[in-house]
A tleap script that builds the chain and sets N, CA, C and O, in Angstrom:
source leaprc.protein.ff14SB
mol = sequence {
  NMET ALA ASP PHE ASN CYS PRO ALA SER ASN
  TYR ARG ARG ARG LEU SER PRO ASP GLU LEU
  ASP PHE SER VAL GLU PRO GLN ALA PRO THR
  PHE THR PRO GLU ASP LEU ALA GLN LEU ASN
  ALA TRP HIE GLU ASP GLU ALA ARG GLU GLN
  ALA LYS GLU GLU GLU ARG CYS ARG ALA VAL
  GLU ALA ARG ASN ALA GLN TRP THR GLU THR
  TRP PRO ASN HIE CYS ARG GLN CYS GLY GLY
  TRP GLY ALA THR GLY THR GLY SER THR TRP
  ALA ASP PRO GLY ASP SER SER ASP PRO CYS
  ASP ALA LEU PRO GLU THR THR CYS HIE ARG
  CYS GLY GLU ASP GLY LEU ASP GLU ASP GLY
  ASN GLY PRO CYS THR ARG CYS GLY TRP ASN
  PHE ASP ASP GLY LEU GLN GLU CPHE
}
set mol.1.N position { 14.206 98.484 134.704 }
set mol.1.CA position { 14.420 99.876 135.050 }
set mol.1.C position { 15.916 100.204 134.982 }
set mol.1.O position { 16.741 99.440 135.483 }
set mol.2.N position { 16.258 101.313 134.377 }
set mol.2.CA position { 17.633 101.770 134.299 }
set mol.2.C position { 17.818 102.952 135.236 }
set mol.2.O position { 16.874 103.689 135.526 }
set mol.3.N position { 19.029 103.118 135.698 }
set mol.3.CA position { 19.322 104.250 136.569 }
set mol.3.C position { 19.536 105.497 135.732 }
set mol.3.O position { 20.080 105.438 134.629 }
set mol.4.N position { 19.105 106.618 136.267 }
set mol.4.CA position { 19.320 107.902 135.623 }
set mol.4.C position { 20.079 108.766 136.610 }
set mol.4.O position { 19.625 108.972 137.735 }
set mol.5.N position { 21.226 109.271 136.201 }
set mol.5.CA position { 22.013 110.158 137.052 }
set mol.5.C position { 22.020 111.542 136.445 }
set mol.5.O position { 22.304 111.708 135.259 }
set mol.6.N position { 21.720 112.494 137.226 }
set mol.6.CA position { 21.804 113.884 136.791 }
set mol.6.C position { 23.138 114.420 137.294 }
set mol.6.O position { 23.321 114.553 138.504 }
set mol.7.N position { 24.066 114.728 136.409 }
set mol.7.CA position { 25.374 115.180 136.864 }
set mol.7.C position { 25.336 116.508 137.601 }
set mol.7.O position { 26.257 116.815 138.357 }
set mol.8.N position { 24.314 117.287 137.403 }
set mol.8.CA position { 24.253 118.601 138.038 }
set mol.8.C position { 23.723 118.530 139.465 }
set mol.8.O position { 23.768 119.523 140.190 }
set mol.9.N position { 23.229 117.383 139.869 }
set mol.9.CA position { 22.701 117.285 141.237 }
set mol.9.C position { 22.912 115.878 141.759 }
set mol.9.O position { 23.439 115.015 141.057 }
set mol.10.N position { 22.515 115.663 142.945 }
set mol.10.CA position { 22.597 114.336 143.534 }
set mol.10.C position { 21.325 113.545 143.280 }
set mol.10.O position { 21.122 112.483 143.868 }
set mol.11.N position { 20.479 114.053 142.417 }
set mol.11.CA position { 19.200 113.415 142.138 }
set mol.11.C position { 19.420 112.143 141.338 }
set mol.11.O position { 20.166 112.142 140.359 }
set mol.12.N position { 18.784 111.076 141.745 }
set mol.12.CA position { 18.907 109.800 141.037 }
set mol.12.C position { 17.560 109.086 141.115 }
set mol.12.O position { 16.977 108.943 142.190 }
set mol.13.N position { 17.089 108.652 139.979 }
set mol.13.CA position { 15.849 107.882 139.972 }
set mol.13.C position { 15.936 106.828 138.893 }
set mol.13.O position { 16.802 106.901 138.022 }
set mol.14.N position { 15.074 105.875 138.938 }
set mol.14.CA position { 15.041 104.813 137.952 }
set mol.14.C position { 14.126 105.217 136.799 }
set mol.14.O position { 13.042 105.764 137.003 }
set mol.15.N position { 14.596 104.930 135.567 }
set mol.15.CA position { 13.780 105.199 134.396 }
set mol.15.C position { 12.994 103.943 134.031 }
set mol.15.O position { 13.493 102.824 134.154 }
set mol.16.N position { 11.794 104.141 133.594 }
set mol.16.CA position { 10.975 103.014 133.156 }
set mol.16.C position { 11.350 102.670 131.717 }
set mol.16.O position { 11.937 103.508 131.032 }
set mol.17.N position { 11.033 101.472 131.236 }
set mol.17.CA position { 11.341 101.111 129.849 }
set mol.17.C position { 10.709 102.064 128.841 }
set mol.17.O position { 11.250 102.245 127.750 }
set mol.18.N position { 9.579 102.676 129.180 }
set mol.18.CA position { 8.949 103.624 128.269 }
set mol.18.C position { 9.768 104.900 128.116 }
set mol.18.O position { 9.689 105.572 127.088 }
set mol.19.N position { 10.550 105.231 129.130 }
set mol.19.CA position { 11.342 106.462 129.093 }
set mol.19.C position { 12.691 106.281 128.380 }
set mol.19.O position { 13.336 107.268 128.024 }
set mol.20.N position { 13.110 105.061 128.174 }
set mol.20.CA position { 14.398 104.795 127.531 }
set mol.20.C position { 14.272 104.888 126.018 }
set mol.20.O position { 13.261 104.474 125.450 }
set mol.21.N position { 15.279 105.423 125.372 }
set mol.21.CA position { 15.291 105.549 123.918 }
set mol.21.C position { 16.255 104.505 123.356 }
set mol.21.O position { 17.469 104.706 123.392 }
set mol.22.N position { 15.732 103.400 122.842 }
set mol.22.CA position { 16.551 102.322 122.292 }
set mol.22.C position { 16.827 102.519 120.802 }
set mol.22.O position { 17.482 101.682 120.181 }
set mol.23.N position { 16.344 103.594 120.232 }
set mol.23.CA position { 16.533 103.803 118.803 }
set mol.23.C position { 17.924 104.346 118.480 }
set mol.23.O position { 18.331 104.330 117.318 }
set mol.24.N position { 18.654 104.820 119.474 }
set mol.24.CA position { 19.981 105.382 119.237 }
set mol.24.C position { 20.997 104.242 119.224 }
set mol.24.O position { 21.157 103.530 120.216 }
set mol.25.N position { 21.680 104.077 118.093 }
set mol.25.CA position { 22.693 103.038 117.951 }
set mol.25.C position { 24.037 103.589 118.429 }
set mol.25.O position { 24.356 104.750 118.173 }
set mol.26.N position { 24.800 102.792 119.097 }
set mol.26.CA position { 26.139 103.258 119.479 }
set mol.26.C position { 26.974 103.508 118.221 }
set mol.26.O position { 26.900 102.750 117.254 }
set mol.27.N position { 27.742 104.545 118.246 }
set mol.27.CA position { 28.559 104.926 117.100 }
set mol.27.C position { 30.019 104.572 117.351 }
set mol.27.O position { 30.551 104.785 118.440 }
set mol.28.N position { 30.648 104.032 116.325 }
set mol.28.CA position { 32.083 103.790 116.396 }
set mol.28.C position { 32.789 105.137 116.331 }
set mol.28.O position { 32.293 106.070 115.701 }
set mol.29.N position { 33.940 105.241 116.975 }
set mol.29.CA position { 34.657 106.516 116.907 }
set mol.29.C position { 35.059 106.818 115.462 }
set mol.29.O position { 35.397 105.918 114.693 }
set mol.30.N position { 35.015 108.070 115.124 }
set mol.30.CA position { 35.436 108.476 113.786 }
set mol.30.C position { 36.752 109.225 113.900 }
set mol.30.O position { 36.990 109.965 114.855 }
set mol.31.N position { 37.589 109.016 112.912 }
set mol.31.CA position { 38.894 109.657 112.903 }
set mol.31.C position { 39.002 110.552 111.680 }
set mol.31.O position { 38.532 110.211 110.594 }
set mol.32.N position { 39.619 111.684 111.877 }
set mol.32.CA position { 39.887 112.568 110.746 }
set mol.32.C position { 41.111 112.030 110.010 }
set mol.32.O position { 41.858 111.227 110.570 }
set mol.33.N position { 41.327 112.451 108.785 }
set mol.33.CA position { 42.543 112.019 108.071 }
set mol.33.C position { 43.819 112.399 108.833 }
set mol.33.O position { 44.812 111.673 108.788 }
set mol.34.N position { 43.785 113.532 109.527 }
set mol.34.CA position { 44.953 113.952 110.313 }
set mol.34.C position { 45.195 112.988 111.468 }
set mol.34.O position { 46.337 112.642 111.772 }
set mol.35.N position { 44.089 112.553 112.117 }
set mol.35.CA position { 44.214 111.581 113.210 }
set mol.35.C position { 44.833 110.284 112.704 }
set mol.35.O position { 45.729 109.722 113.334 }
set mol.36.N position { 44.343 109.815 111.558 }
set mol.36.CA position { 44.856 108.574 110.992 }
set mol.36.C position { 46.318 108.696 110.581 }
set mol.36.O position { 47.100 107.767 110.781 }
set mol.37.N position { 46.684 109.827 110.013 }
set mol.37.CA position { 48.079 110.046 109.621 }
set mol.37.C position { 48.988 110.040 110.849 }
set mol.37.O position { 50.077 109.467 110.823 }
set mol.38.N position { 48.531 110.678 111.915 }
set mol.38.CA position { 49.319 110.718 113.144 }
set mol.38.C position { 49.442 109.311 113.749 }
set mol.38.O position { 50.516 108.924 114.209 }
set mol.39.N position { 48.365 108.568 113.745 }
set mol.39.CA position { 48.376 107.213 114.270 }
set mol.39.C position { 49.293 106.311 113.438 }
set mol.39.O position { 50.057 105.520 113.992 }
set mol.40.N position { 49.216 106.429 112.116 }
set mol.40.CA position { 50.093 105.642 111.243 }
set mol.40.C position { 51.557 106.007 111.451 }
set mol.40.O position { 52.418 105.127 111.467 }
set mol.41.N position { 51.845 107.293 111.610 }
set mol.41.CA position { 53.222 107.728 111.842 }
set mol.41.C position { 53.753 107.159 113.153 }
set mol.41.O position { 54.906 106.736 113.235 }
set mol.42.N position { 52.899 107.151 114.177 }
set mol.42.CA position { 53.309 106.601 115.466 }
set mol.42.C position { 53.633 105.115 115.323 }
set mol.42.O position { 54.643 104.647 115.847 }
set mol.43.N position { 52.774 104.368 114.611 }
set mol.43.CA position { 53.020 102.939 114.424 }
set mol.43.C position { 54.291 102.697 113.608 }
set mol.43.O position { 55.040 101.762 113.892 }
set mol.44.N position { 54.535 103.527 112.607 }
set mol.44.CA position { 55.750 103.391 111.806 }
set mol.44.C position { 56.985 103.666 112.659 }
set mol.44.O position { 57.990 102.966 112.537 }
set mol.45.N position { 56.917 104.686 113.527 }
set mol.45.CA position { 58.031 104.979 114.430 }
set mol.45.C position { 58.291 103.806 115.369 }
set mol.45.O position { 59.438 103.424 115.599 }
set mol.46.N position { 57.217 103.242 115.906 }
set mol.46.CA position { 57.356 102.088 116.803 }
set mol.46.C position { 57.986 100.909 116.066 }
set mol.46.O position { 58.854 100.228 116.612 }
set mol.47.N position { 57.559 100.668 114.842 }
set mol.47.CA position { 58.110 99.564 114.057 }
set mol.47.C position { 59.591 99.788 113.763 }
set mol.47.O position { 60.384 98.848 113.821 }
set mol.48.N position { 59.971 101.042 113.444 }
set mol.48.CA position { 61.385 101.363 113.206 }
set mol.48.C position { 62.217 101.143 114.464 }
set mol.48.O position { 63.310 100.581 114.397 }
set mol.49.N position { 61.702 101.584 115.611 }
set mol.49.CA position { 62.420 101.407 116.876 }
set mol.49.C position { 62.573 99.925 117.208 }
set mol.49.O position { 63.634 99.499 117.664 }
set mol.50.N position { 61.539 99.150 116.986 }
set mol.50.CA position { 61.607 97.720 117.246 }
set mol.50.C position { 62.621 97.053 116.323 }
set mol.50.O position { 63.372 96.180 116.757 }
set mol.51.N position { 62.647 97.456 115.059 }
set mol.51.CA position { 63.614 96.892 114.112 }
set mol.51.C position { 65.043 97.239 114.529 }
set mol.51.O position { 65.937 96.397 114.440 }
set mol.52.N position { 65.262 98.483 114.986 }
set mol.52.CA position { 66.594 98.881 115.464 }
set mol.52.C position { 67.005 98.043 116.666 }
set mol.52.O position { 68.145 97.585 116.740 }
set mol.53.N position { 66.087 97.838 117.611 }
set mol.53.CA position { 66.390 97.057 118.809 }
set mol.53.C position { 66.691 95.608 118.452 }
set mol.53.O position { 67.610 95.011 119.012 }
set mol.54.N position { 65.923 95.032 117.521 }
set mol.54.CA position { 66.179 93.657 117.086 }
set mol.54.C position { 67.539 93.544 116.408 }
set mol.54.O position { 68.254 92.561 116.608 }
set mol.55.N position { 67.898 94.541 115.611 }
set mol.55.CA position { 69.204 94.546 114.952 }
set mol.55.C position { 70.324 94.652 115.989 }
set mol.55.O position { 71.346 93.976 115.875 }
set mol.56.N position { 70.128 95.504 117.002 }
set mol.56.CA position { 71.124 95.652 118.057 }
set mol.56.C position { 71.296 94.330 118.803 }
set mol.56.O position { 72.422 93.936 119.108 }
set mol.57.N position { 70.196 93.645 119.097 }
set mol.57.CA position { 70.255 92.362 119.794 }
set mol.57.C position { 70.981 91.316 118.957 }
set mol.57.O position { 71.774 90.534 119.483 }
set mol.58.N position { 70.707 91.302 117.643 }
set mol.58.CA position { 71.407 90.355 116.767 }
set mol.58.C position { 72.908 90.643 116.740 }
set mol.58.O position { 73.720 89.718 116.720 }
set mol.59.N position { 73.276 91.928 116.740 }
set mol.59.CA position { 74.691 92.291 116.739 }
set mol.59.C position { 75.362 91.867 118.045 }
set mol.59.O position { 76.489 91.372 118.027 }
set mol.60.N position { 74.683 92.056 119.175 }
set mol.60.CA position { 75.233 91.637 120.467 }
set mol.60.C position { 75.372 90.119 120.503 }
set mol.60.O position { 76.388 89.599 120.964 }
set mol.61.N position { 74.354 89.405 120.019 }
set mol.61.CA position { 74.431 87.940 119.985 }
set mol.61.C position { 75.598 87.470 119.114 }
set mol.61.O position { 76.319 86.546 119.490 }
set mol.62.N position { 75.785 88.098 117.963 }
set mol.62.CA position { 76.876 87.715 117.067 }
set mol.62.C position { 78.230 88.015 117.708 }
set mol.62.O position { 79.152 87.202 117.635 }
set mol.63.N position { 78.345 89.185 118.337 }
set mol.63.CA position { 79.601 89.554 119.012 }
set mol.63.C position { 79.888 88.592 120.159 }
set mol.63.O position { 81.027 88.160 120.334 }
set mol.64.N position { 78.859 88.252 120.944 }
set mol.64.CA position { 79.053 87.337 122.067 }
set mol.64.C position { 79.406 85.933 121.598 }
set mol.64.O position { 80.216 85.259 122.235 }
set mol.65.N position { 78.812 85.477 120.491 }
set mol.65.CA position { 79.136 84.152 119.954 }
set mol.65.C position { 80.597 84.109 119.513 }
set mol.65.O position { 81.304 83.139 119.787 }
set mol.66.N position { 81.043 85.154 118.834 }
set mol.66.CA position { 82.432 85.219 118.389 }
set mol.66.C position { 83.370 85.310 119.591 }
set mol.66.O position { 84.406 84.645 119.626 }
set mol.67.N position { 83.008 86.132 120.575 }
set mol.67.CA position { 83.840 86.309 121.769 }
set mol.67.C position { 83.948 84.993 122.539 }
set mol.67.O position { 85.034 84.627 122.989 }
set mol.68.N position { 82.823 84.276 122.692 }
set mol.68.CA position { 82.824 83.000 123.413 }
set mol.68.C position { 83.645 81.957 122.676 }
set mol.68.O position { 84.303 81.126 123.302 }
set mol.69.N position { 83.611 81.994 121.352 }
set mol.69.CA position { 84.427 81.070 120.572 }
set mol.69.C position { 85.911 81.370 120.767 }
set mol.69.O position { 86.731 80.454 120.840 }
set mol.70.N position { 86.251 82.651 120.850 }
set mol.70.CA position { 87.645 83.054 121.046 }
set mol.70.C position { 88.110 82.744 122.463 }
set mol.70.O position { 89.250 82.326 122.664 }
set mol.71.N position { 87.234 82.944 123.447 }
set mol.71.CA position { 87.577 82.756 124.862 }
set mol.71.C position { 86.640 81.723 125.504 }
set mol.71.O position { 85.800 82.090 126.325 }
set mol.72.N position { 86.770 80.443 125.146 }
set mol.72.CA position { 85.832 79.432 125.652 }
set mol.72.C position { 85.964 79.164 127.151 }
set mol.72.O position { 85.038 78.624 127.757 }
set mol.73.N position { 87.086 79.526 127.760 }
set mol.73.CA position { 87.300 79.248 129.182 }
set mol.73.C position { 87.034 80.465 130.066 }
set mol.73.O position { 87.504 80.527 131.203 }
set mol.74.N position { 86.286 81.423 129.544 }
set mol.74.CA position { 86.017 82.632 130.340 }
set mol.74.C position { 85.178 82.299 131.569 }
set mol.74.O position { 84.524 81.257 131.620 }
set mol.75.N position { 85.199 83.177 132.542 }
set mol.75.CA position { 84.419 83.001 133.766 }
set mol.75.C position { 82.935 83.175 133.449 }
set mol.75.O position { 82.521 84.199 132.904 }
set mol.76.N position { 82.154 82.177 133.792 }
set mol.76.CA position { 80.713 82.227 133.515 }
set mol.76.C position { 79.952 83.111 134.508 }
set mol.76.O position { 78.849 83.572 134.213 }
set mol.77.N position { 80.532 83.342 135.659 }
set mol.77.CA position { 79.835 84.151 136.656 }
set mol.77.C position { 79.852 85.641 136.309 }
set mol.77.O position { 78.839 86.324 136.461 }
set mol.78.N position { 80.981 86.141 135.850 }
set mol.78.CA position { 81.080 87.577 135.560 }
set mol.78.C position { 81.088 87.872 134.060 }
set mol.78.O position { 81.179 89.033 133.661 }
set mol.79.N position { 80.995 86.841 133.231 }
set mol.79.CA position { 80.994 87.045 131.789 }
set mol.79.C position { 82.333 87.497 131.251 }
set mol.79.O position { 82.404 88.077 130.168 }
set mol.80.N position { 83.415 87.233 132.006 }
set mol.80.CA position { 84.751 87.597 131.568 }
set mol.80.C position { 85.189 88.993 131.963 }
set mol.80.O position { 86.284 89.416 131.592 }
set mol.81.N position { 84.364 89.725 132.710 }
set mol.81.CA position { 84.710 91.098 133.087 }
set mol.81.C position { 85.573 91.175 134.330 }
set mol.81.O position { 86.302 92.151 134.511 }
set mol.82.N position { 85.510 90.166 135.196 }
set mol.82.CA position { 86.319 90.183 136.417 }
set mol.82.C position { 85.662 90.918 137.562 }
set mol.82.O position { 86.248 91.031 138.639 }
set mol.83.N position { 84.472 91.415 137.356 }
set mol.83.CA position { 83.760 92.147 138.410 }
set mol.83.C position { 82.264 91.932 138.226 }
set mol.83.O position { 81.781 91.723 137.113 }
set mol.84.N position { 81.565 91.985 139.303 }
set mol.84.CA position { 80.111 91.901 139.273 }
set mol.84.C position { 79.565 93.107 140.006 }
set mol.84.O position { 80.145 93.553 140.996 }
set mol.85.N position { 78.462 93.632 139.530 }
set mol.85.CA position { 77.846 94.794 140.165 }
set mol.85.C position { 76.458 94.465 140.655 }
set mol.85.O position { 75.721 93.720 140.010 }
set mol.86.N position { 76.110 95.006 141.770 }
set mol.86.CA position { 74.776 94.791 142.312 }
set mol.86.C position { 73.791 95.640 141.540 }
set mol.86.O position { 73.882 96.867 141.539 }
set mol.87.N position { 72.840 94.977 140.876 }
set mol.87.CA position { 71.820 95.698 140.122 }
set mol.87.C position { 72.356 96.382 138.888 }
set mol.87.O position { 71.744 97.327 138.392 }
set mol.88.N position { 73.491 95.924 138.379 }
set mol.88.CA position { 74.042 96.521 137.168 }
set mol.88.C position { 74.331 95.405 136.173 }
set mol.88.O position { 73.837 94.288 136.327 }
set mol.89.N position { 75.118 95.699 135.168 }
set mol.89.CA position { 75.411 94.705 134.146 }
set mol.89.C position { 76.889 94.362 134.170 }
set mol.89.O position { 77.691 95.068 134.780 }
set mol.90.N position { 77.244 93.269 133.502 }
set mol.90.CA position { 78.647 92.909 133.404 }
set mol.90.C position { 79.431 94.030 132.745 }
set mol.90.O position { 80.493 94.433 133.219 }
set mol.91.N position { 78.890 94.520 131.652 }
set mol.91.CA position { 79.612 95.508 130.856 }
set mol.91.C position { 79.743 96.843 131.573 }
set mol.91.O position { 80.671 97.601 131.292 }
set mol.92.N position { 78.843 97.143 132.480 }
set mol.92.CA position { 78.887 98.398 133.211 }
set mol.92.C position { 78.585 98.115 134.686 }
set mol.92.O position { 77.459 98.324 135.138 }
set mol.93.N position { 79.590 97.636 135.440 }
set mol.93.CA position { 79.321 97.274 136.819 }
set mol.93.C position { 78.908 98.452 137.692 }
set mol.93.O position { 78.381 98.253 138.787 }
set mol.94.N position { 79.136 99.657 137.231 }
set mol.94.CA position { 78.714 100.821 137.992 }
set mol.94.C position { 79.589 101.067 139.202 }
set mol.94.O position { 80.711 100.566 139.279 }
set mol.95.N position { 79.076 101.838 140.149 }
set mol.95.CA position { 79.850 102.201 141.331 }
set mol.95.C position { 79.891 101.091 142.365 }
set mol.95.O position { 80.777 101.074 143.220 }
set mol.96.N position { 78.945 100.166 142.299 }
set mol.96.CA position { 78.851 99.139 143.326 }
set mol.96.C position { 79.419 97.803 142.854 }
set mol.96.O position { 78.889 96.746 143.195 }
set mol.97.N position { 80.508 97.849 142.061 }
set mol.97.CA position { 81.064 96.605 141.540 }
set mol.97.C position { 81.967 95.955 142.583 }
set mol.97.O position { 82.645 96.626 143.361 }
set mol.98.N position { 81.951 94.633 142.568 }
set mol.98.CA position { 82.797 93.840 143.448 }
set mol.98.C position { 83.621 92.917 142.571 }
set mol.98.O position { 83.137 92.450 141.540 }
set mol.99.N position { 84.869 92.645 142.965 }
set mol.99.CA position { 85.657 91.683 142.183 }
set mol.99.C position { 84.960 90.331 142.162 }
set mol.99.O position { 84.404 89.890 143.168 }
set mol.100.N position { 84.996 89.686 141.019 }
set mol.100.CA position { 84.399 88.358 140.890 }
set mol.100.C position { 85.277 87.370 141.647 }
set mol.100.O position { 86.494 87.350 141.462 }
set mol.101.N position { 84.671 86.560 142.490 }
set mol.101.CA position { 85.434 85.600 143.282 }
set mol.101.C position { 85.198 84.156 142.843 }
set mol.101.O position { 85.462 83.226 143.605 }
set mol.102.N position { 84.702 83.964 141.620 }
set mol.102.CA position { 84.420 82.615 141.131 }
set mol.102.C position { 85.696 81.853 140.778 }
set mol.102.O position { 85.708 80.622 140.809 }
set mol.103.N position { 86.765 82.567 140.443 }
set mol.103.CA position { 88.026 81.942 140.049 }
set mol.103.C position { 89.113 82.320 141.056 }
set mol.103.O position { 88.980 83.320 141.762 }
set mol.104.N position { 90.179 81.533 141.127 }
set mol.104.CA position { 91.308 81.931 141.984 }
set mol.104.C position { 91.844 83.297 141.553 }
set mol.104.O position { 91.705 83.684 140.393 }
set mol.105.N position { 92.454 84.021 142.484 }
set mol.105.CA position { 92.878 85.403 142.214 }
set mol.105.C position { 93.822 85.537 141.024 }
set mol.105.O position { 93.791 86.551 140.327 }
set mol.106.N position { 94.634 84.563 140.786 }
set mol.106.CA position { 95.611 84.689 139.693 }
set mol.106.C position { 95.072 84.216 138.346 }
set mol.106.O position { 95.770 84.309 137.337 }
set mol.107.N position { 93.851 83.715 138.318 }
set mol.107.CA position { 93.262 83.213 137.071 }
set mol.107.C position { 92.557 84.349 136.330 }
set mol.107.O position { 91.762 85.090 136.908 }
set mol.108.N position { 92.863 84.467 135.057 }
set mol.108.CA position { 92.256 85.496 134.202 }
set mol.108.C position { 90.797 85.147 133.941 }
set mol.108.O position { 90.466 83.994 133.663 }
set mol.109.N position { 89.941 86.136 134.031 }
set mol.109.CA position { 88.504 85.915 133.834 }
set mol.109.C position { 88.131 85.828 132.352 }
set mol.109.O position { 87.032 85.388 132.015 }
set mol.110.N position { 89.043 86.246 131.466 }
set mol.110.CA position { 88.767 86.136 130.033 }
set mol.110.C position { 89.283 84.824 129.463 }
set mol.110.O position { 88.514 84.084 128.850 }
set mol.111.N position { 90.568 84.513 129.647 }
set mol.111.CA position { 91.131 83.311 129.016 }
set mol.111.C position { 91.090 82.086 129.921 }
set mol.111.O position { 91.248 80.962 129.445 }
set mol.112.N position { 90.879 82.289 131.224 }
set mol.112.CA position { 90.803 81.161 132.154 }
set mol.112.C position { 92.163 80.588 132.525 }
set mol.112.O position { 92.233 79.543 133.172 }
set mol.113.N position { 93.236 81.247 132.131 }
set mol.113.CA position { 94.597 80.775 132.430 }
set mol.113.C position { 95.152 81.528 133.628 }
set mol.113.O position { 94.646 82.584 134.006 }
set mol.114.N position { 96.201 80.967 134.217 }
set mol.114.CA position { 96.893 81.590 135.348 }
set mol.114.C position { 97.815 82.676 134.786 }
set mol.114.O position { 98.939 82.388 134.377 }
set mol.115.N position { 97.336 83.927 134.768 }
set mol.115.CA position { 98.117 84.986 134.141 }
set mol.115.C position { 98.074 86.314 134.869 }
set mol.115.O position { 98.731 87.262 134.438 }
set mol.116.N position { 97.321 86.419 135.960 }
set mol.116.CA position { 97.269 87.651 136.744 }
set mol.116.C position { 98.283 87.574 137.876 }
set mol.116.O position { 98.728 86.485 138.239 }
set mol.117.N position { 98.655 88.735 138.442 }
set mol.117.CA position { 99.612 88.693 139.549 }
set mol.117.C position { 98.942 88.131 140.804 }
set mol.117.O position { 97.748 87.833 140.802 }
set mol.118.N position { 99.723 87.992 141.868 }
set mol.118.CA position { 99.212 87.338 143.079 }
set mol.118.C position { 98.059 88.088 143.735 }
set mol.118.O position { 97.319 87.502 144.526 }
set mol.119.N position { 97.890 89.384 143.420 }
set mol.119.CA position { 96.770 90.168 143.954 }
set mol.119.C position { 95.565 90.166 143.009 }
set mol.119.O position { 94.543 90.783 143.312 }
set mol.120.N position { 95.674 89.487 141.879 }
set mol.120.CA position { 94.575 89.422 140.927 }
set mol.120.C position { 94.523 90.597 139.978 }
set mol.120.O position { 93.498 90.830 139.336 }
set mol.121.N position { 95.613 91.344 139.877 }
set mol.121.CA position { 95.655 92.498 138.986 }
set mol.121.C position { 96.216 92.110 137.627 }
set mol.121.O position { 97.000 91.167 137.517 }
set mol.122.N position { 95.817 92.835 136.599 }
set mol.122.CA position { 96.278 92.583 135.247 }
set mol.122.C position { 97.366 93.545 134.855 }
set mol.122.O position { 97.847 94.307 135.694 }
set mol.123.N position { 97.758 93.530 133.632 }
set mol.123.CA position { 97.190 92.727 132.551 }
set mol.123.C position { 97.613 91.264 132.632 }
set mol.123.O position { 98.641 90.920 133.216 }
set mol.124.N position { 96.783 90.417 132.025 }
set mol.124.CA position { 97.043 88.981 131.985 }
set mol.124.C position { 98.280 88.734 131.122 }
set mol.124.O position { 98.400 89.282 130.027 }
set mol.125.N position { 99.192 87.907 131.622 }
set mol.125.CA position { 100.411 87.611 130.861 }
set mol.125.C position { 100.130 86.679 129.687 }
set mol.125.O position { 100.972 86.541 128.800 }
set mol.126.N position { 98.962 86.036 129.664 }
set mol.126.CA position { 98.615 85.116 128.581 }
set mol.126.C position { 97.860 85.796 127.437 }
set mol.126.O position { 98.162 85.571 126.265 }
set mol.127.N position { 96.860 86.644 127.794 }
set mol.127.CA position { 96.008 87.216 126.736 }
set mol.127.C position { 95.973 88.742 126.734 }
set mol.127.O position { 95.406 89.340 125.820 }
set mol.128.N position { 96.564 89.379 127.734 }
set mol.128.CA position { 96.603 90.839 127.778 }
set mol.128.C position { 95.378 91.498 128.396 }
set mol.128.O position { 95.303 92.725 128.465 }
set mol.129.N position { 94.427 90.702 128.841 }
set mol.129.CA position { 93.187 91.240 129.436 }
set mol.129.C position { 93.506 92.037 130.683 }
set mol.129.O position { 94.363 91.645 131.475 }
set mol.130.N position { 92.813 93.166 130.862 }
set mol.130.CA position { 93.034 94.007 132.041 }
set mol.130.C position { 91.698 94.604 132.502 }
set mol.130.O position { 91.567 95.824 132.607 }
set mol.131.N position { 90.711 93.748 132.774 }
set mol.131.CA position { 89.380 94.167 133.241 }
set mol.131.C position { 88.684 95.089 132.245 }
set mol.131.O position { 87.939 95.987 132.638 }
set mol.132.N position { 88.929 94.863 130.948 }
set mol.132.CA position { 88.385 95.770 129.938 }
set mol.132.C position { 87.630 95.055 128.823 }
set mol.132.O position { 87.386 95.646 127.771 }
set mol.133.N position { 87.255 93.793 129.034 }
set mol.133.CA position { 86.618 93.042 127.975 }
set mol.133.C position { 85.769 91.947 128.586 }
set mol.133.O position { 86.113 91.403 129.636 }
set mol.134.N position { 84.662 91.619 127.937 }
set mol.134.CA position { 83.795 90.541 128.409 }
set mol.134.C position { 82.546 90.461 127.536 }
set mol.134.O position { 82.411 91.188 126.552 }
set mol.135.N position { 81.644 89.571 127.912 }
set mol.135.CA position { 80.384 89.427 127.181 }
set mol.135.C position { 79.525 90.671 127.341 }
set mol.135.O position { 79.479 91.267 128.417 }
set mol.136.N position { 78.853 91.056 126.278 }
set mol.136.CA position { 77.935 92.184 126.349 }
set mol.136.C position { 76.562 91.687 126.769 }
set mol.136.O position { 76.167 90.572 126.428 }
set mol.137.N position { 75.839 92.512 127.507 }
set mol.137.CA position { 74.467 92.177 127.865 }
set mol.137.C position { 73.518 92.950 126.984 }
set mol.137.O position { 73.889 93.956 126.380 }
set mol.138.N position { 72.291 92.474 126.915 }
set mol.138.CA position { 71.280 93.082 126.068 }
set mol.138.C position { 70.681 94.288 126.719 }
set mol.138.O position { 69.804 94.930 126.141 }
savepdb mol mol.pdb
quit
């Protein structure tokens, strides 16, 4: 027995097998050519966006590899930026940034050398860094 619900009322009763129509085959959804064109365009847009994002990630990876090769002694905690932000990124510490305390105050976060003044301010006398350069995040 199958349940029968009448949407227009609260009436509900069980149908007997004789009352069920098993001759109706379920139909796959049909799409118009316009529907298919719109769906294909959406997928093409998604593929283009994904390709752009992958290219951007490759560029960031290449830039970071070159930067790390140039500055192998950079601070690993802040990525060479000299500041860390709560819930933000190295490259954009936002309003809630705190000075990175992983290195002594006079040590530059980019070159790792003793080149900042006694208060930890730049520019670095060794590499010229002044809290304006570091690893990029994805």
